[in-house]
Structures are given as C-alpha cells and as structure tokens.
C-alpha positions as a Python dict, from the first residue, in 0.01 Angstrom:
ca = {
    (1, 'M'): (0, 0, 0),
    (2, 'A'): (-368, -107, -93),
    (3, 'D'): (-469, 345, -21),
    (4, 'M'): (-142, 418, -204),
    (5, 'G'): (-210, 220, -526),
    (6, 'F'): (-590, 337, -455),
    (7, 'T'): (-483, 697, -434),
    (8, 'Q'): (-259, 624, -775),
    (9, 'R'): (-545, 488, -957),
    (10, 'L'): (-805, 822, -865),
    (11, 'D'): (-534, 1021, -935),
    (12, 'A'): (-471, 888, -1300),
    (13, 'F'): (-850, 847, -1406),
    (14, 'L'): (-889, 1284, -1285),
    (15, 'D'): (-618, 1348, -1495),
    (16, 'W'): (-825, 1152, -1691),
    (17, 'L'): (-1125, 1314, -1713),
    (18, 'Y'): (-952, 1685, -1691),
    (19, 'R'): (-747, 1659, -1919),
    (20, 'N'): (-637, 1773, -2310),
    (21, 'R'): (-724, 1528, -2553),
    (22, 'E'): (-637, 1650, -2839),
    (23, 'E'): (-296, 1657, -3017),
    (24, 'S'): (-134, 1971, -3181),
    (25, 'G'): (-162, 1824, -3549),
    (26, 'H'): (59, 1876, -3875),
    (27, 'H'): (-142, 2176, -3990),
    (28, 'E'): (-37, 2439, -4233),
    (29, 'R'): (32, 2711, -4052),
    (30, 'P'): (193, 3084, -4143),
    (31, 'R'): (579, 2977, -4107),
    (32, 'A'): (634, 3356, -4008),
    (33, 'Q'): (671, 3538, -3664),
    (34, 'L'): (298, 3668, -3574),
    (35, 'W'): (240, 3896, -3303),
    (36, 'A'): (-103, 4010, -3169),
    (37, 'M'): (-102, 4360, -3201),
    (38, 'P'): (183, 4508, -3464),
    (39, 'P'): (423, 4701, -3263),
    (40, 'E'): (617, 4898, -3478),
    (41, 'P'): (340, 5172, -3510),
    (42, 'F'): (294, 5141, -3127),
    (43, 'Y'): (536, 5279, -2894),
    (44, 'P'): (830, 5062, -3004),
    (45, 'W'): (1022, 5013, -2683),
    (46, 'A'): (1360, 4836, -2719),
    (47, 'D'): (1561, 4854, -2393),
    (48, 'G'): (1618, 4718, -2116),
    (49, 'Y'): (1546, 4365, -2168),
    (50, 'G'): (1837, 4213, -2306),
    (51, 'E'): (1987, 4169, -2638),
    (52, 'N'): (1905, 4010, -2956),
    (53, 'L'): (1553, 4059, -2928),
    (54, 'L'): (1258, 4145, -3164),
    (55, 'P'): (1059, 4443, -3169),
    (56, 'G'): (755, 4219, -3098),
    (57, 'E'): (907, 4132, -2763),
    (58, 'T'): (1022, 4440, -2640),
    (59, 'F'): (688, 4534, -2676),
    (60, 'F'): (481, 4338, -2501),
    (61, 'L'): (764, 4277, -2243),
    (62, 'H'): (735, 4666, -2164),
    (63, 'Y'): (370, 4578, -2059),
    (64, 'Y'): (519, 4253, -1782),
    (65, 'Q'): (345, 4274, -1421),
    (66, 'N'): (409, 4003, -1194),
    (67, 'Q'): (90, 3828, -1013),
    (68, 'R'): (303, 3859, -663),
    (69, 'Y'): (338, 4236, -641),
    (70, 'G'): (-72, 4299, -641),
    (71, 'S'): (-273, 4313, -317),
    (72, 'L'): (-77, 4029, -147),
    (73, 'T'): (-305, 3741, -272),
    (74, 'D'): (-134, 3484, -558),
    (75, 'N'): (-484, 3422, -687),
    (76, 'E'): (-385, 3706, -935),
    (77, 'C'): (-378, 3601, -1278),
    (78, 'V'): (-706, 3686, -1455),
    (79, 'T'): (-643, 4069, -1295),
    (80, 'T'): (-258, 4093, -1354),
    (81, 'S'): (-367, 3930, -1757),
    (82, 'V'): (-644, 4239, -1755),
    (83, 'V'): (-438, 4472, -1594),
    (84, 'M'): (-140, 4432, -1892),
    (85, 'S'): (-392, 4413, -2164),
    (86, 'M'): (-518, 4744, -2024),
    (87, 'N'): (-175, 4913, -2036),
    (88, 'I'): (-172, 4812, -2404),
    (89, 'L'): (-483, 4910, -2515),
    (90, 'K'): (-465, 5277, -2351),
    (91, 'D'): (-103, 5323, -2562),
    (92, 'W'): (-277, 5145, -2870),
    (93, 'A'): (-554, 5423, -2804),
    (94, 'A'): (-330, 5689, -2724),
    (95, 'A'): (-124, 5658, -3016),
    (96, 'S'): (-409, 5595, -3315),
    (97, 'T'): (-500, 5923, -3214),
    (98, 'S'): (-190, 6122, -3216),
    (99, 'H'): (-272, 6203, -2836),
    (100, 'P'): (24, 6174, -2545),
    (101, 'A'): (-7, 5837, -2358),
    (102, 'E'): (-55, 5841, -1986),
    (103, 'P'): (154, 5628, -1741),
    (104, 'D'): (71, 5270, -1720),
    (105, 'R'): (-139, 5105, -1459),
    (106, 'T'): (22, 4892, -1203),
    (107, 'L'): (-159, 4594, -1033),
    (108, 'G'): (-145, 4727, -680),
    (109, 'E'): (-285, 5078, -783),
    (110, 'F'): (-549, 4837, -1030),
    (111, 'T'): (-637, 4625, -703),
    (112, 'A'): (-696, 4924, -482),
    (113, 'S'): (-863, 5129, -667),
    (114, 'L'): (-1123, 4857, -684),
    (115, 'D'): (-1084, 4802, -310),
    (116, 'S'): (-1176, 5129, -245),
    (117, 'L'): (-1518, 5080, -379),
    (118, 'G'): (-1596, 4826, -152),
    (119, 'V'): (-1887, 4531, -326),
    (120, 'R'): (-1962, 4853, -576),
    (121, 'A'): (-1700, 4684, -723),
    (122, 'W'): (-1769, 4316, -745),
    (123, 'R'): (-1883, 4262, -1022),
    (124, 'Y'): (-1515, 4326, -1175),
    (125, 'R'): (-1320, 4195, -930),
    (126, 'F'): (-1341, 4003, -541),
    (127, 'S'): (-1212, 4282, -323),
    (128, 'S'): (-923, 4174, -129),
    (129, 'K'): (-1098, 4249, 193),
    (130, 'S'): (-1355, 4027, 116),
    (131, 'F'): (-1411, 3657, 219),
    (132, 'F'): (-1279, 3549, -107),
    (133, 'P'): (-911, 3555, -161),
    (134, 'G'): (-906, 3869, -348),
    (135, 'F'): (-960, 3775, -734),
    (136, 'M'): (-1093, 3776, -1099),
    (137, 'T'): (-1304, 3538, -1214),
    (138, 'P'): (-1272, 3586, -1658),
    (139, 'W'): (-1647, 3662, -1657),
    (140, 'Q'): (-1582, 3943, -1429),
    (141, 'A'): (-1278, 3986, -1678),
    (142, 'V'): (-1550, 4124, -1943),
    (143, 'L'): (-1719, 4319, -1720),
    (144, 'A'): (-1364, 4472, -1626),
    (145, 'L'): (-1205, 4501, -1988),
    (146, 'R'): (-1552, 4638, -2127),
    (147, 'R'): (-1539, 4937, -1840),
    (148, 'H'): (-1209, 4977, -2027),
    (149, 'A'): (-1313, 5012, -2317),
    (150, 'A'): (-1574, 5272, -2205),
    (151, 'E'): (-1263, 5483, -2060),
    (152, 'L'): (-1090, 5496, -2391),
    (153, 'R'): (-1361, 5594, -2594),
    (154, 'R'): (-1433, 5913, -2374),
    (155, 'K'): (-1055, 5996, -2332),
    (156, 'Y'): (-913, 5920, -2711),
    (157, 'G'): (-1264, 5833, -2914),
    (158, 'K'): (-1117, 5471, -3019),
    (159, 'S'): (-1201, 5204, -2822),
    (160, 'F'): (-1216, 4790, -2879),
    (161, 'K'): (-1446, 4518, -2839),
    (162, 'V'): (-1408, 4229, -2583),
    (163, 'K'): (-1605, 3852, -2576),
    (164, 'L'): (-1526, 3549, -2417),
    (165, 'S'): (-1552, 3215, -2554),
    (166, 'A'): (-1484, 2849, -2597),
    (167, 'W'): (-1400, 2533, -2805),
    (168, 'H'): (-1123, 2744, -3055),
    (169, 'T'): (-863, 2512, -3227),
    (170, 'V'): (-505, 2686, -3237),
    (171, 'D'): (-649, 2780, -3605),
    (172, 'D'): (-850, 2989, -3415),
    (173, 'L'): (-567, 3176, -3224),
    (174, 'I'): (-319, 3211, -3590),
    (175, 'E'): (-697, 3383, -3751),
    (176, 'R'): (-674, 3628, -3446),
    (177, 'L'): (-344, 3729, -3440),
    (178, 'L'): (-363, 3807, -3787),
    (179, 'A'): (-636, 3978, -3747),
    (180, 'G'): (-457, 4238, -3474),
    (181, 'N'): (-671, 4099, -3166),
    (182, 'L'): (-527, 4072, -2869),
    (183, 'I'): (-631, 3700, -2649),
    (184, 'L'): (-684, 3665, -2269),
    (185, 'L'): (-587, 3210, -2270),
    (186, 'H'): (-797, 3073, -2002),
    (187, 'G'): (-677, 2712, -1853),
    (188, 'A'): (-500, 2527, -1568),
    (189, 'W'): (-167, 2284, -1471),
    (190, 'K'): (-254, 1981, -1416),
    (191, 'M'): (-204, 1919, -1043),
    (192, 'S'): (-224, 1594, -831),
    (193, 'I'): (-408, 1440, -528),
    (194, 'D'): (-107, 1140, -511),
    (195, 'P'): (132, 1324, -265),
    (196, 'Q'): (383, 1114, -423),
    (197, 'K'): (367, 1313, -785),
    (198, 'P'): (457, 1685, -848),
    (199, 'G'): (195, 1914, -800),
    (200, 'Y'): (12, 1772, -483),
    (201, 'N'): (-261, 1948, -399),
    (202, 'P'): (-525, 1748, -300),
    (203, 'L'): (-816, 2022, -337),
    (204, 'L'): (-732, 2130, -721),
    (205, 'G'): (-676, 1782, -809),
    (206, 'W'): (-1000, 1749, -796),
    (207, 'L'): (-1165, 2050, -964),
    (208, 'G'): (-881, 2011, -1233),
    (209, 'G'): (-589, 2176, -1232),
    (210, 'M'): (-466, 2473, -1114),
    (211, 'P'): (-671, 2736, -1315),
    (212, 'H'): (-466, 3039, -1503),
    (213, 'T'): (-543, 3322, -1762),
    (214, 'V'): (-225, 3495, -1904),
    (215, 'V'): (-209, 3733, -2240),
    (216, 'L'): (-118, 3546, -2585),
    (217, 'A'): (172, 3805, -2736),
    (218, 'G'): (269, 3605, -2996),
    (219, 'Y'): (306, 3292, -3243),
    (220, 'D'): (681, 3158, -3453),
    (221, 'G'): (601, 2935, -3713),
    (222, 'E'): (944, 2880, -3768),
    (223, 'A'): (978, 2704, -3410),
    (224, 'D'): (641, 2655, -3315),
    (225, 'A'): (631, 2856, -3030),
    (226, 'W'): (346, 3056, -2886),
    (227, 'S'): (462, 3317, -2677),
    (228, 'L'): (281, 3434, -2334),
    (229, 'L'): (301, 3690, -2116),
    (230, 'N'): (239, 3505, -1782),
    (231, 'P'): (192, 3685, -1510),
    (232, 'A'): (306, 3356, -1290),
    (233, 'D'): (676, 3314, -1513),
    (234, 'P'): (910, 3366, -1348),
    (235, 'W'): (773, 3352, -993),
    (236, 'P'): (1008, 3499, -709),
    (237, 'P'): (971, 3344, -390),
    (238, 'D'): (824, 3656, -241),
    (239, 'H'): (614, 3994, -265),
    (240, 'E'): (926, 4159, -270),
    (241, 'T'): (1200, 4059, -485),
    (242, 'P'): (1240, 4199, -829),
    (243, 'V'): (1231, 3981, -1106),
    (244, 'Q'): (1322, 3982, -1482),
    (245, 'P'): (1047, 4044, -1766),
    (246, 'K'): (1045, 3721, -2008),
    (247, 'L'): (828, 3573, -2236),
    (248, 'Q'): (684, 3189, -2161),
    (249, 'K'): (703, 3013, -2482),
    (250, 'L'): (541, 2696, -2544),
    (251, 'T'): (462, 2429, -2813),
    (252, 'S'): (166, 2361, -2974),
    (253, 'Q'): (133, 2060, -2784),
    (254, 'Q'): (277, 2236, -2468),
    (255, 'L'): (-16, 2536, -2465),
    (256, 'L'): (-314, 2267, -2587),
    (257, 'D'): (-251, 2083, -2281),
    (258, 'F'): (-262, 2362, -2017),
    (259, 'W'): (-505, 2523, -2264),
    (260, 'G'): (-738, 2222, -2299),
    (261, 'R'): (-775, 2112, -1958),
    (262, 'Q'): (-1071, 2152, -1746),
    (263, 'F'): (-1105, 2372, -1447),
    (264, 'L'): (-1455, 2267, -1292),
    (265, 'F'): (-1533, 2642, -1222),
    (266, 'Y'): (-1369, 2823, -1536),
    (267, 'P'): (-1543, 2829, -1905),
    (268, 'P'): (-1521, 2560, -2078),
    (269, 'R'): (-1183, 2409, -2242),
    (270, 'F'): (-960, 2602, -2499),
    (271, 'A'): (-1190, 2948, -2391),
    (272, 'I'): (-1031, 3274, -2439),
    (273, 'T'): (-1152, 3612, -2457),
    (274, 'T'): (-1109, 3787, -2752),
    (275, 'L'): (-977, 4183, -2764),
    (276, 'T'): (-1097, 4318, -3072),
    (277, 'V'): (-960, 4702, -3140),
    (278, 'E'): (-1128, 4913, -3385),
    (279, 'V'): (-914, 4966, -3725),
}
C-alpha cells in the first residue's frame, strides 16, 4: 500500500510537471465557421462522407489518412499529418494555376519512397528498416515540407513557406486560420505511471505523455469546437480494418490540454508548424 501511495503521488507530480496550465478564458472570437484553407476554390469534394456536412468538412475529409496504414509502425502521426498536408497543398497549387491535379500520395507510398533512399532520407524521416521504429520528428517534418514546397515550385510555379514555432495562443490559431494558413499542431496526450489509471504507460508517463501531431482543419466559433484531421482517430484494431474518415472535435480547453502538454523530446509547449501559401 505504501508503494502504491508513492506511485500515485509521483504520478500526480509528473502530471503537474508536464500538463497544460493555461485556461481557455473568454476571449472574443469570431462567431463563425473558419477553415484552414478556403475549400470552395479548390476541389470542393462533397460526396461519400455522410449527410449534413459543411463544404469545409467534406474538403478536409477527402484528405484524411490513418497512421495505422503506413509502413506497419504506429509512430506515424507526424508523417501522416505531413502527407495529408502535402496532398492539400498539391491540389491548391494545381487549382491556383489551372493545372490538372495529380493523384493524392498515400502514406505507404510516401514512406516507401523515403525508405528506398536509405540513410540519405533520414534527414526527412527515420527509415522503417532502421534502428528507430520508422517515424518523423517535427523538425524533420519542416525539411520534408520544404522539399515538397520546392517540388511544387518546379511543377506549378506556386509554393508555400514553412515555419516551426512555439508558445502560441488560441488567438494565434484564429489569426492564422483567418489568413488561410494550414497548421500542424504538436502536443501530447496524458499518460500515467500508475497501473490503476487509464493511459498506463510507465515510459511515456515519465517523458510527459504520448506525443502526437495533427492537422488543424478549422474552428466553429458558435460551438467553440476545433476540427482536427487526427491520423489516430479513429484507431483501427489492426493494419487492415478500414475506417470511416472523420474530423475530431475538441473544445478550446481540450485543445489546450493536448497542445500545452510537454513531451520531453518534442518542441516546447504550444508548438505549431505553419504552412503559408503564396497569394
């Protein structure tokens, strides 16, 4: 019992150390539906995802991919978010220049293309066949996205800028949505070293939580709901079971608790990768 009491106290301390301490507050925010990129000019996909969806929802659902379907590793959240963003930006560049869009790239195709380059590709992503279990860090994501930006420049004469930064606020996200930016959010989910609590994972509990990256699709000001392309939601039971694409919805406080939780080997709290398209 004494040991269990110590574990519970230590777990509480680790939670205090790593958790978000910001409150959502009551800032005046637009009472409207905002989307990361205007969907109407660019391929307004409208079918196959259910009824009563907004154009922005169907637009982003078209690009949904699940991280379980990549190179048979479960550490693909950054890679998958990058691939989804690449496809969005590829279609934007094509539509903006009246070029026919190429087919979307799948997570499996992308990881296989990098794996084929061997160690040369490690600056973008650790190979699935390496000592590391096949994953991409937020810093490698910046390099991979800049490589994609150069490809778009060559093919379409249209491109975008990439910037990784931290210590942002919810109001900064609103500002970037209003500017038409595409945003990758870097955060962590709470994990516990206490076997009696949900999310039990001793290693991740010590390090701050489960690191995760998602694409911010939009914000509903009326409902205070943030829409995310979360490559781990839904989470299929295996690498074969199909899933229905969806947008995860979080309140501002739920978003802050995820976004503001510190994982030791991730960027500082409230980190984003901003993708700014050329106008």
